[in-house]
A tleap script that builds the chain and sets N, CA, C and O, in Angstrom:
source leaprc.protein.ff14SB
mol = sequence {
  NMET GLY LYS VAL VAL THR GLY ALA ARG LEU
  GLU LEU LEU THR ALA ILE ARG ALA TYR LYS
  PRO LYS SER ILE GLN ALA LEU SER ARG PHE
  VAL LYS ARG ASP PHE LYS ASN VAL TYR GLN
  ASP VAL LYS LEU LEU ALA GLU TYR GLY LEU
  ILE GLU LEU LYS GLU SER GLY ALA ARG LYS
  ALA ALA LEU PRO ILE ALA LYS PHE THR GLU
  LEU LEU ILE ALA CALA
}
set mol.1.N position { -16.795 16.791 0.227 }
set mol.1.CA position { -15.757 15.868 -0.208 }
set mol.1.C position { -15.265 15.017 0.955 }
set mol.1.O position { -14.788 13.901 0.746 }
set mol.2.N position { -15.375 15.530 2.176 }
set mol.2.CA position { -14.915 14.800 3.351 }
set mol.2.C position { -15.666 13.508 3.583 }
set mol.2.O position { -15.119 12.573 4.169 }
set mol.3.N position { -16.925 13.433 3.131 }
set mol.3.CA position { -17.699 12.209 3.288 }
set mol.3.C position { -17.331 11.175 2.229 }
set mol.3.O position { -17.585 9.984 2.410 }
set mol.4.N position { -16.740 11.618 1.137 }
set mol.4.CA position { -16.341 10.704 0.061 }
set mol.4.C position { -14.936 10.190 0.300 }
set mol.4.O position { -14.694 8.988 0.194 }
set mol.5.N position { -14.017 11.062 0.615 }
set mol.5.CA position { -12.616 10.681 0.796 }
set mol.5.C position { -12.345 10.466 2.282 }
set mol.5.O position { -12.032 11.399 3.021 }
set mol.6.N position { -12.475 9.209 2.695 }
set mol.6.CA position { -12.194 8.827 4.081 }
set mol.6.C position { -10.829 8.144 4.125 }
set mol.6.O position { -10.223 7.893 3.084 }
set mol.7.N position { -10.362 7.852 5.298 }
set mol.7.CA position { -9.083 7.158 5.436 }
set mol.7.C position { -9.079 5.815 4.726 }
set mol.7.O position { -8.107 5.466 4.056 }
set mol.8.N position { -10.169 5.057 4.870 }
set mol.8.CA position { -10.261 3.743 4.232 }
set mol.8.C position { -10.276 3.866 2.709 }
set mol.8.O position { -9.670 3.052 2.013 }
set mol.9.N position { -10.961 4.875 2.197 }
set mol.9.CA position { -11.021 5.058 0.739 }
set mol.9.C position { -9.705 5.585 0.184 }
set mol.9.O position { -9.320 5.242 -0.934 }
set mol.10.N position { -9.019 6.414 0.954 }
set mol.10.CA position { -7.676 6.848 0.535 }
set mol.10.C position { -6.741 5.649 0.451 }
set mol.10.O position { -5.906 5.560 -0.449 }
set mol.11.N position { -6.890 4.726 1.402 }
set mol.11.CA position { -6.081 3.501 1.377 }
set mol.11.C position { -6.366 2.708 0.104 }
set mol.11.O position { -5.450 2.156 -0.506 }
set mol.12.N position { -7.638 2.651 -0.297 }
set mol.12.CA position { -7.990 1.951 -1.536 }
set mol.12.C position { -7.378 2.635 -2.754 }
set mol.12.O position { -6.834 1.970 -3.636 }
set mol.13.N position { -7.467 3.955 -2.802 }
set mol.13.CA position { -6.875 4.694 -3.924 }
set mol.13.C position { -5.374 4.447 -4.015 }
set mol.13.O position { -4.829 4.256 -5.102 }
set mol.14.N position { -4.720 4.453 -2.871 }
set mol.14.CA position { -3.277 4.201 -2.838 }
set mol.14.C position { -2.963 2.780 -3.294 }
set mol.14.O position { -2.029 2.565 -4.067 }
set mol.15.N position { -3.740 1.816 -2.820 }
set mol.15.CA position { -3.515 0.417 -3.190 }
set mol.15.C position { -3.770 0.183 -4.676 }
set mol.15.O position { -3.059 -0.598 -5.308 }
set mol.16.N position { -4.766 0.842 -5.234 }
set mol.16.CA position { -5.044 0.704 -6.669 }
set mol.16.C position { -3.855 1.190 -7.478 }
set mol.16.O position { -3.449 0.544 -8.443 }
set mol.17.N position { -3.297 2.323 -7.088 }
set mol.17.CA position { -2.125 2.864 -7.812 }
set mol.17.C position { -0.899 1.976 -7.616 }
set mol.17.O position { -0.153 1.734 -8.565 }
set mol.18.N position { -0.685 1.489 -6.398 }
set mol.18.CA position { 0.534 0.735 -6.092 }
set mol.18.C position { 0.505 -0.699 -6.631 }
set mol.18.O position { 1.485 -1.166 -7.212 }
set mol.19.N position { -0.620 -1.396 -6.437 }
set mol.19.CA position { -0.675 -2.831 -6.752 }
set mol.19.C position { -1.319 -3.159 -8.087 }
set mol.19.O position { -1.135 -4.257 -8.614 }
set mol.20.N position { -2.074 -2.213 -8.641 }
set mol.20.CA position { -2.792 -2.437 -9.900 }
set mol.20.C position { -3.541 -3.781 -9.871 }
set mol.20.O position { -3.274 -4.667 -10.683 }
set mol.21.N position { -4.483 -3.916 -8.921 }
set mol.21.CA position { -5.201 -5.193 -8.776 }
set mol.21.C position { -6.039 -5.516 -10.006 }
set mol.21.O position { -6.524 -4.616 -10.691 }
set mol.22.N position { -6.206 -6.803 -10.278 }
set mol.22.CA position { -6.953 -7.269 -11.451 }
set mol.22.C position { -8.456 -7.361 -11.186 }
set mol.22.O position { -9.241 -7.609 -12.101 }
set mol.23.N position { -8.853 -7.156 -9.916 }
set mol.23.CA position { -10.272 -7.224 -9.566 }
set mol.23.C position { -10.493 -6.551 -8.212 }
set mol.23.O position { -9.543 -6.237 -7.495 }
set mol.24.N position { -11.746 -6.342 -7.885 }
set mol.24.CA position { -12.077 -5.788 -6.568 }
set mol.24.C position { -11.738 -6.812 -5.488 }
set mol.24.O position { -11.312 -6.451 -4.391 }
set mol.25.N position { -11.931 -8.093 -5.809 }
set mol.25.CA position { -11.581 -9.166 -4.867 }
set mol.25.C position { -10.089 -9.103 -4.528 }
set mol.25.O position { -9.714 -9.210 -3.360 }
set mol.26.N position { -9.245 -8.933 -5.536 }
set mol.26.CA position { -7.800 -8.837 -5.301 }
set mol.26.C position { -7.480 -7.596 -4.474 }
set mol.26.O position { -6.625 -7.640 -3.589 }
set mol.27.N position { -8.159 -6.500 -4.758 }
set mol.27.CA position { -7.955 -5.267 -3.997 }
set mol.27.C position { -8.303 -5.489 -2.525 }
set mol.27.O position { -7.578 -5.037 -1.639 }
set mol.28.N position { -9.408 -6.181 -2.265 }
set mol.28.CA position { -9.800 -6.419 -0.872 }
set mol.28.C position { -8.760 -7.267 -0.144 }
set mol.28.O position { -8.542 -7.091 1.054 }
set mol.29.N position { -8.121 -8.181 -0.861 }
set mol.29.CA position { -7.045 -8.980 -0.236 }
set mol.29.C position { -5.824 -8.107 0.062 }
set mol.29.O position { -5.209 -8.253 1.118 }
set mol.30.N position { -5.465 -7.201 -0.854 }
set mol.30.CA position { -4.307 -6.323 -0.637 }
set mol.30.C position { -4.478 -5.464 0.609 }
set mol.30.O position { -3.536 -5.289 1.381 }
set mol.31.N position { -5.677 -4.930 0.804 }
set mol.31.CA position { -5.911 -4.022 1.933 }
set mol.31.C position { -6.439 -4.746 3.173 }
set mol.31.O position { -6.663 -4.130 4.215 }
set mol.32.N position { -6.637 -6.084 3.045 }
set mol.32.CA position { -7.098 -6.917 4.166 }
set mol.32.C position { -8.414 -6.409 4.752 }
set mol.32.O position { -8.569 -6.253 5.963 }
set mol.33.N position { -9.365 -6.156 3.831 }
set mol.33.CA position { -10.704 -5.715 4.231 }
set mol.33.C position { -11.745 -6.622 3.611 }
set mol.33.O position { -11.473 -7.287 2.611 }
set mol.34.N position { -12.925 -6.656 4.188 }
set mol.34.CA position { -14.029 -7.455 3.697 }
set mol.34.C position { -14.415 -7.010 2.281 }
set mol.34.O position { -14.485 -5.816 1.992 }
set mol.35.N position { -14.663 -7.987 1.406 }
set mol.35.CA position { -14.991 -7.700 0.013 }
set mol.35.C position { -16.199 -6.773 -0.105 }
set mol.35.O position { -16.169 -5.821 -0.884 }
set mol.36.N position { -17.253 -7.038 0.654 }
set mol.36.CA position { -18.482 -6.247 0.560 }
set mol.36.C position { -18.213 -4.767 0.820 }
set mol.36.O position { -18.710 -3.911 0.088 }
set mol.37.N position { -17.435 -4.459 1.852 }
set mol.37.CA position { -17.126 -3.069 2.176 }
set mol.37.C position { -16.248 -2.429 1.109 }
set mol.37.O position { -16.460 -1.276 0.735 }
set mol.38.N position { -15.269 -3.171 0.621 }
set mol.38.CA position { -14.391 -2.651 -0.440 }
set mol.38.C position { -15.212 -2.406 -1.703 }
set mol.38.O position { -15.033 -1.387 -2.369 }
set mol.39.N position { -16.107 -3.331 -2.035 }
set mol.39.CA position { -16.954 -3.185 -3.215 }
set mol.39.C position { -17.786 -1.903 -3.132 }
set mol.39.O position { -17.867 -1.148 -4.101 }
set mol.40.N position { -18.399 -1.662 -1.980 }
set mol.40.CA position { -19.214 -0.455 -1.806 }
set mol.40.C position { -18.364 0.806 -1.942 }
set mol.40.O position { -18.787 1.770 -2.580 }
set mol.41.N position { -17.174 0.806 -1.351 }
set mol.41.CA position { -16.287 1.967 -1.443 }
set mol.41.C position { -15.809 2.192 -2.881 }
set mol.41.O position { -15.739 3.330 -3.346 }
set mol.42.N position { -15.482 1.108 -3.576 }
set mol.42.CA position { -15.005 1.214 -4.960 }
set mol.42.C position { -16.115 1.769 -5.854 }
set mol.42.O position { -15.854 2.621 -6.703 }
set mol.43.N position { -17.343 1.298 -5.674 }
set mol.43.CA position { -18.464 1.809 -6.473 }
set mol.43.C position { -18.657 3.309 -6.233 }
set mol.43.O position { -18.915 4.059 -7.174 }
set mol.44.N position { -18.534 3.746 -4.983 }
set mol.44.CA position { -18.679 5.168 -4.659 }
set mol.44.C position { -17.554 5.985 -5.292 }
set mol.44.O position { -17.799 7.050 -5.858 }
set mol.45.N position { -16.334 5.488 -5.197 }
set mol.45.CA position { -15.196 6.192 -5.808 }
set mol.45.C position { -15.373 6.298 -7.320 }
set mol.45.O position { -15.001 7.304 -7.924 }
set mol.46.N position { -15.937 5.269 -7.924 }
set mol.46.CA position { -16.198 5.299 -9.374 }
set mol.46.C position { -17.298 6.308 -9.704 }
set mol.46.O position { -17.211 7.016 -10.707 }
set mol.47.N position { -18.331 6.376 -8.863 }
set mol.47.CA position { -19.415 7.344 -9.080 }
set mol.47.C position { -18.896 8.775 -9.069 }
set mol.47.O position { -19.368 9.617 -9.833 }
set mol.48.N position { -17.929 9.051 -8.207 }
set mol.48.CA position { -17.372 10.398 -8.107 }
set mol.48.C position { -16.216 10.637 -9.082 }
set mol.48.O position { -15.603 11.704 -9.069 }
set mol.49.N position { -15.923 9.658 -9.915 }
set mol.49.CA position { -14.923 9.829 -10.961 }
set mol.49.C position { -13.487 9.732 -10.506 }
set mol.49.O position { -12.580 10.125 -11.240 }
set mol.50.N position { -13.256 9.215 -9.307 }
set mol.50.CA position { -11.877 9.087 -8.821 }
set mol.50.C position { -11.186 7.841 -9.355 }
set mol.50.O position { -9.959 7.786 -9.437 }
set mol.51.N position { -11.993 6.834 -9.722 }
set mol.51.CA position { -11.451 5.637 -10.353 }
set mol.51.C position { -12.373 5.246 -11.497 }
set mol.51.O position { -13.490 5.748 -11.620 }
set mol.52.N position { -11.882 4.343 -12.326 }
set mol.52.CA position { -12.664 3.801 -13.424 }
set mol.52.C position { -12.755 2.297 -13.209 }
set mol.52.O position { -11.797 1.681 -12.741 }
set mol.53.N position { -13.892 1.700 -13.543 }
set mol.53.CA position { -14.051 0.252 -13.452 }
set mol.53.C position { -14.222 -0.297 -14.862 }
set mol.53.O position { -15.134 0.102 -15.587 }
set mol.54.N position { -13.338 -1.215 -15.244 }
set mol.54.CA position { -13.413 -1.838 -16.559 }
set mol.54.C position { -13.639 -3.327 -16.375 }
set mol.54.O position { -13.087 -3.939 -15.461 }
set mol.55.N position { -14.457 -3.909 -17.252 }
set mol.55.CA position { -14.650 -5.352 -17.208 }
set mol.55.C position { -13.403 -6.016 -17.752 }
set mol.55.O position { -12.831 -5.578 -18.751 }
set mol.56.N position { -12.986 -7.091 -17.076 }
set mol.56.CA position { -11.746 -7.750 -17.441 }
set mol.56.C position { -11.896 -9.261 -17.336 }
set mol.56.O position { -12.516 -9.762 -16.398 }
set mol.57.N position { -11.344 -9.974 -18.274 }
set mol.57.CA position { -11.308 -11.424 -18.214 }
set mol.57.C position { -12.613 -12.085 -18.595 }
set mol.57.O position { -13.614 -11.424 -18.871 }
set mol.58.N position { -12.578 -13.428 -18.604 }
set mol.58.CA position { -13.733 -14.220 -19.006 }
set mol.58.C position { -14.894 -14.064 -18.028 }
set mol.58.O position { -16.058 -14.147 -18.422 }
set mol.59.N position { -14.580 -13.839 -16.761 }
set mol.59.CA position { -15.629 -13.717 -15.745 }
set mol.59.C position { -16.123 -12.283 -15.588 }
set mol.59.O position { -16.959 -12.004 -14.729 }
set mol.60.N position { -15.611 -11.378 -16.410 }
set mol.60.CA position { -16.019 -9.963 -16.397 }
set mol.60.C position { -15.797 -9.305 -15.036 }
set mol.60.O position { -16.641 -8.547 -14.560 }
set mol.61.N position { -14.661 -9.600 -14.418 }
set mol.61.CA position { -14.316 -8.984 -13.138 }
set mol.61.C position { -14.127 -7.486 -13.336 }
set mol.61.O position { -13.640 -7.053 -14.380 }
set mol.62.N position { -14.507 -6.699 -12.345 }
set mol.62.CA position { -14.348 -5.247 -12.416 }
set mol.62.C position { -12.915 -4.883 -12.069 }
set mol.62.O position { -12.471 -5.090 -10.939 }
set mol.63.N position { -12.201 -4.348 -13.028 }
set mol.63.CA position { -10.806 -3.940 -12.863 }
set mol.63.C position { -10.769 -2.478 -12.445 }
set mol.63.O position { -11.110 -1.607 -13.245 }
set mol.64.N position { -10.355 -2.179 -11.187 }
set mol.64.CA position { -10.300 -0.777 -10.754 }
set mol.64.C position { -9.045 -0.084 -11.288 }
set mol.64.O position { -7.936 -0.601 -11.153 }
set mol.65.N position { -9.230 1.078 -11.887 }
set mol.65.CA position { -8.121 1.846 -12.460 }
set mol.65.C position { -8.169 3.259 -11.893 }
set mol.65.O position { -9.195 3.934 -11.974 }
set mol.66.N position { -7.051 3.702 -11.318 }
set mol.66.CA position { -6.969 5.064 -10.769 }
set mol.66.C position { -6.934 6.048 -11.925 }
set mol.66.O position { -6.264 5.812 -12.930 }
set mol.67.N position { -7.659 7.158 -11.779 }
set mol.67.CA position { -7.703 8.171 -12.834 }
set mol.67.C position { -6.868 9.393 -12.455 }
set mol.67.O position { -7.134 10.503 -12.916 }
set mol.68.N position { -5.874 9.184 -11.623 }
set mol.68.CA position { -5.051 10.293 -11.156 }
set mol.68.C position { -3.647 9.789 -10.846 }
set mol.68.O position { -3.423 8.590 -10.684 }
set mol.69.N position { -2.726 10.709 -10.769 }
set mol.69.CA position { -1.392 10.366 -10.290 }
set mol.69.C position { -1.148 10.988 -8.920 }
set mol.69.O position { -0.283 10.557 -8.158 }
set mol.70.N position { -1.942 12.016 -8.636 }
set mol.70.CA position { -1.801 12.706 -7.368 }
set mol.70.C position { -3.165 13.261 -6.971 }
set mol.70.O position { -3.928 13.712 -7.825 }
set mol.71.N position { -3.468 13.227 -5.687 }
set mol.71.CA position { -4.740 13.753 -5.187 }
set mol.71.C position { -4.427 14.836 -4.184 }
set mol.71.O position { -3.841 14.574 -3.134 }
set mol.72.N position { -4.819 16.055 -4.508 }
set mol.72.CA position { -4.580 17.193 -3.619 }
set mol.72.C position { -5.897 17.665 -3.041 }
set mol.72.O position { -6.821 17.996 -3.785 }
set mol.73.N position { -5.992 17.698 -1.732 }
set mol.73.CA position { -7.185 18.180 -1.061 }
set mol.73.C position { -6.786 19.403 -0.240 }
set mol.73.O position { -5.976 19.309 0.683 }
set mol.74.N position { -7.356 20.532 -0.584 }
set mol.74.CA position { -7.027 21.771 0.118 }
set mol.74.C position { -8.246 22.258 0.893 }
set mol.74.O position { -9.382 22.132 0.437 }
set mol.75.N position { -7.991 22.805 2.048 }
set mol.75.CA position { -9.103 23.332 2.859 }
set mol.75.C position { -9.243 24.813 2.669 }
set mol.75.O position { -10.123 25.432 3.268 }
savepdb mol mol.pdb
quit
């Protein structure tokens, strides 16, 4: 799990919950990171079921949705 949940990805999860971005592009602006890197991280988080991606709008933008209210990681 340590390879999936990194500091940058935790920041994305937090931003998704806090800002409820309408697209991955908007999310990358909120966290001030390059779109390509955010896109790759978001796809990985979706693969592991931590977020959901829904098509939204006329351009079918991927809307990231957090599937949790709290994330507990225990060692």
